[in-house]
C-alpha positions as CSV (number, residue, x, y, z in Angstrom):
1,M,37.0,223.8,14.6
2,R,36.4,222.2,18.0
3,V,36.0,224.1,21.2
4,G,39.2,222.4,22.5
5,D,41.2,224.0,19.6
6,L,40.4,227.5,20.7
7,P,43.2,228.9,22.9
8,I,41.1,230.2,25.7
9,H,38.8,227.2,26.0
10,G,41.6,224.8,25.3
11,E,43.4,226.1,28.4
12,L,40.3,225.6,30.5
13,L,39.9,222.1,29.2
14,K,43.5,221.2,29.9
15,G,42.9,221.5,33.6
16,H,44.2,224.9,34.5
17,I,40.8,225.6,36.0
18,S,39.4,222.3,37.3
19,S,35.9,221.1,36.5
20,L,35.2,221.0,40.2
21,F,35.9,224.7,40.5
22,L,33.7,225.5,37.6
23,T,31.0,223.3,39.1
24,L,31.2,225.2,42.4
25,V,31.1,228.5,40.6
26,L,27.9,227.4,38.8
27,A,26.3,226.4,42.1
28,F,27.3,229.7,43.7
29,V,26.1,231.9,40.9
30,S,22.7,230.1,40.6
31,A,22.2,230.3,44.4
32,V,22.9,234.0,44.3
33,Y,20.7,234.6,41.3
34,G,17.9,232.6,43.0
35,G,18.5,234.5,46.2
36,L,18.1,237.8,44.4
37,H,14.7,236.7,43.2
38,A,13.8,235.3,46.7
39,S,14.6,238.8,48.2
40,A,11.1,239.8,46.9
41,W,9.6,236.9,48.8
42,N,7.4,239.2,50.9
43,D,7.0,241.9,48.3
44,F,3.5,243.0,47.1
45,F,1.9,241.1,44.3
46,P,-1.5,241.9,42.9
47,T,-2.8,238.4,43.3
48,W,-1.8,235.4,45.5
49,Q,-1.3,233.4,42.3
50,E,1.5,235.8,41.2
51,C,3.0,235.6,44.6
52,L,3.0,231.8,44.6
53,I,4.5,231.7,41.1
54,W,7.2,234.1,42.1
55,R,8.1,232.1,45.2
56,I,8.2,228.8,43.3
57,A,10.3,230.3,40.5
58,S,12.8,231.7,43.0
59,V,13.3,228.3,44.6
60,V,13.5,226.5,41.2
61,I,16.1,229.0,40.0
62,A,18.3,228.5,43.1
63,V,17.9,224.7,43.3
64,T,18.3,223.9,39.7
65,G,21.8,225.2,39.4
66,I,22.8,223.6,42.7
67,A,21.3,220.3,41.6
68,V,23.1,220.4,38.2
69,S,26.3,221.2,39.9
70,F,25.9,218.3,42.3
71,I,25.2,215.9,39.3
72,C,28.3,217.3,37.5
73,A,30.4,216.8,40.6
74,I,29.3,213.2,40.9
75,A,30.0,212.6,37.2
76,N,33.5,214.1,37.6
77,V,34.2,211.8,40.6
78,E,33.0,208.8,38.7
79,R,35.2,209.7,35.7
80,G,38.1,210.3,37.9
81,D,38.6,214.0,37.2
């Protein structure tokens, strides 16, 4: 059985929800998730190394989803979706 054969996913793949919309949702959700982690930016950490790791991870979490969404959007445009 393929994913496209399933009724729920099949509807998604038939264009009722565009890939651009799903891409934007991914970007938004990852930015919010990274923002939640960044809210502890100035919080207390026992060592400066832990603080630095937390800050780097917060930025990576937020930027990775946005970057993947951007790449997917470019791929959709090139495919003509």
